[in-house]
C-alpha positions as CSV (number, residue, x, y, z in Angstrom):
1,X,-29.5,6.1,22.9
2,X,-27.5,3.2,21.0
3,X,-26.7,3.0,17.4
4,X,-25.6,0.3,14.9
5,X,-23.5,0.0,12.4
6,X,-23.7,-2.0,8.9
7,X,-20.6,-3.0,6.8
8,X,-17.6,-1.4,8.3
9,X,-14.6,-2.6,10.2
10,X,-11.4,-1.0,11.5
11,X,-8.4,-0.9,9.4
12,X,-5.6,-3.5,11.2
13,X,-3.4,-0.8,11.6
14,X,0.1,0.0,9.9
15,X,2.7,-2.3,8.6
16,X,5.6,-3.5,11.0
17,X,3.4,-1.2,14.0
18,X,3.7,-3.2,17.1
19,X,0.1,-4.5,18.0
20,X,-0.1,-6.1,21.5
21,X,2.1,-4.8,24.2
22,X,2.6,-6.9,27.3
23,X,4.4,-9.9,25.7
24,X,7.3,-8.0,23.5
25,X,10.6,-8.3,22.5
26,X,12.0,-5.8,20.8
27,X,16.3,-6.2,19.9
28,X,18.6,-3.3,18.7
29,X,20.3,-4.4,15.7
30,X,22.3,-1.3,12.8
31,X,21.0,-2.9,9.5
32,X,24.7,-4.1,7.7
33,X,23.2,-5.3,3.7
34,X,22.8,-2.8,1.1
35,X,19.4,-3.4,1.5
36,X,16.6,-1.4,2.7
37,X,14.5,-3.0,5.4
38,X,11.1,-2.0,4.8
39,X,8.8,-2.2,8.3
40,X,7.2,-5.4,9.4
41,X,10.0,-7.4,7.3
42,X,11.7,-9.6,8.1
43,X,15.3,-10.0,9.5
44,X,18.2,-11.8,8.8
45,X,21.3,-12.4,11.7
46,X,24.8,-11.1,9.3
47,X,26.9,-13.1,12.2
48,X,30.3,-12.1,9.6
49,X,28.7,-8.2,10.0
50,X,27.6,-8.5,13.4
51,X,23.9,-7.3,12.7
52,X,21.5,-8.0,10.4
53,X,20.0,-7.6,7.0
54,X,16.7,-7.9,4.4
55,X,15.5,-11.5,3.6
56,X,17.2,-12.1,0.4
57,X,17.4,-15.2,-2.2
58,X,19.5,-18.5,-0.9
59,X,18.5,-16.9,2.7
60,X,16.7,-20.5,4.9
61,X,13.7,-19.6,7.3
62,X,15.9,-20.4,10.1
63,X,18.4,-17.0,9.2
64,X,15.1,-15.4,10.1
65,X,15.5,-13.4,13.8
66,X,12.5,-11.9,13.6
67,X,10.8,-8.8,11.7
68,X,11.7,-5.2,11.5
69,X,9.8,-2.9,13.9
70,X,8.1,0.5,12.4
71,X,9.2,4.0,14.5
72,X,8.9,7.1,14.1
73,X,11.2,9.8,12.5
74,X,11.1,11.5,9.7
75,X,10.2,9.3,6.5
76,X,13.3,9.5,3.2
77,X,12.7,11.0,0.7
78,X,13.7,9.3,-1.4
79,X,10.9,6.3,-1.7
80,X,7.3,6.9,-2.3
81,X,6.7,4.8,0.5
82,X,9.8,7.1,2.9
83,X,9.5,4.9,5.8
84,X,12.6,1.9,5.3
85,X,15.4,1.2,7.5
86,X,18.4,1.8,5.1
87,X,21.8,0.6,5.9
88,X,23.3,1.9,9.1
89,X,20.3,2.6,11.0
90,X,19.9,1.1,13.5
91,X,17.1,-1.9,13.5
92,X,14.4,-2.1,16.3
93,X,14.1,-6.2,15.9
94,X,10.6,-8.0,16.3
95,X,11.9,-11.1,18.4
96,X,9.0,-12.2,19.8
97,X,5.7,-10.8,20.2
98,X,3.1,-9.3,17.8
99,X,2.4,-7.0,15.0
100,X,1.0,-5.6,11.9
101,X,2.0,-6.9,8.5
102,X,1.7,-6.5,5.3
103,X,0.7,-9.5,3.4
104,X,1.7,-10.1,-0.5
105,X,-0.7,-12.8,-1.3
106,X,-3.4,-13.9,1.5
107,X,-4.9,-17.0,-0.1
108,X,-5.9,-19.3,2.8
109,X,-4.8,-17.2,6.1
110,X,-6.3,-18.9,8.7
111,X,-5.6,-18.0,12.9
112,X,-2.8,-19.4,14.5
113,X,-1.9,-20.6,10.1
114,X,2.2,-20.1,9.6
115,X,3.1,-17.4,8.0
116,X,5.9,-17.9,5.0
117,X,8.4,-15.1,3.5
118,X,8.9,-14.5,-0.5
119,X,12.8,-14.6,0.0
120,X,13.4,-12.8,-3.0
121,X,11.1,-10.4,-2.3
122,X,11.2,-9.7,1.5
123,X,7.3,-10.5,1.8
124,X,5.2,-11.7,3.9
125,X,2.3,-14.5,3.0
126,X,0.0,-16.1,3.6
127,X,1.1,-19.0,1.4
128,X,3.3,-22.2,1.3
129,X,4.4,-23.2,-2.1
130,X,8.0,-22.1,-3.1
131,X,8.5,-20.3,0.0
132,X,10.5,-19.8,3.1
133,X,8.4,-20.4,6.9
134,X,8.7,-17.4,9.1
135,X,10.2,-19.9,12.5
136,X,7.4,-19.2,15.0
137,X,6.0,-17.4,13.5
138,X,1.5,-17.6,13.3
139,X,-1.7,-15.5,12.0
140,X,-3.3,-14.7,15.2
141,X,-6.9,-13.9,13.2
142,X,-6.8,-15.1,10.1
143,X,-8.8,-11.9,9.2
144,X,-6.8,-9.4,6.9
145,X,-7.7,-5.1,6.3
146,X,-8.3,-4.3,2.6
147,X,-4.7,-3.0,2.1
148,X,-3.4,-6.9,3.0
149,X,-2.7,-5.6,6.9
150,X,-2.7,-8.2,9.1
151,X,-1.8,-9.4,12.9
152,X,1.3,-11.8,13.5
153,X,2.4,-13.5,16.7
154,X,6.0,-14.4,16.9
155,X,5.6,-17.2,20.0
156,X,9.5,-17.6,20.8
157,X,12.7,-16.0,20.2
158,X,14.5,-18.7,17.0
159,X,18.2,-17.6,18.3
């Protein structure tokens, strides 16, 4: 017997979760910055210290090398969110492939639209004004769930 559901949809997942496996490239780096790196956040390569760090004010879009992948493990207890990479942790960075991310703003989100990062906070958004275009990164479907989780795809490596 066939069933029907009206007005229901499943959540898209959790920030930083890899969403499509076959075309995924993930590289490990050490968090050499002082700031914590949240899952799904853009990361910048720090050539001086030989690792990655969180995006910060003053960084350029071309400094972004990928997005921090969600890991499985014990959460840190000093944060209500509890899940992040702290200084010295090995950060898995998605350099090509698809991932679910949390968006700060979803105004004008569109399928195959450009993904932007807010340098001051490291958050992702669909808003271009005063934000950095994450290199080679597009919204997969242009849809998002009630938690502002959307799927993005990094089309090619940027380093």
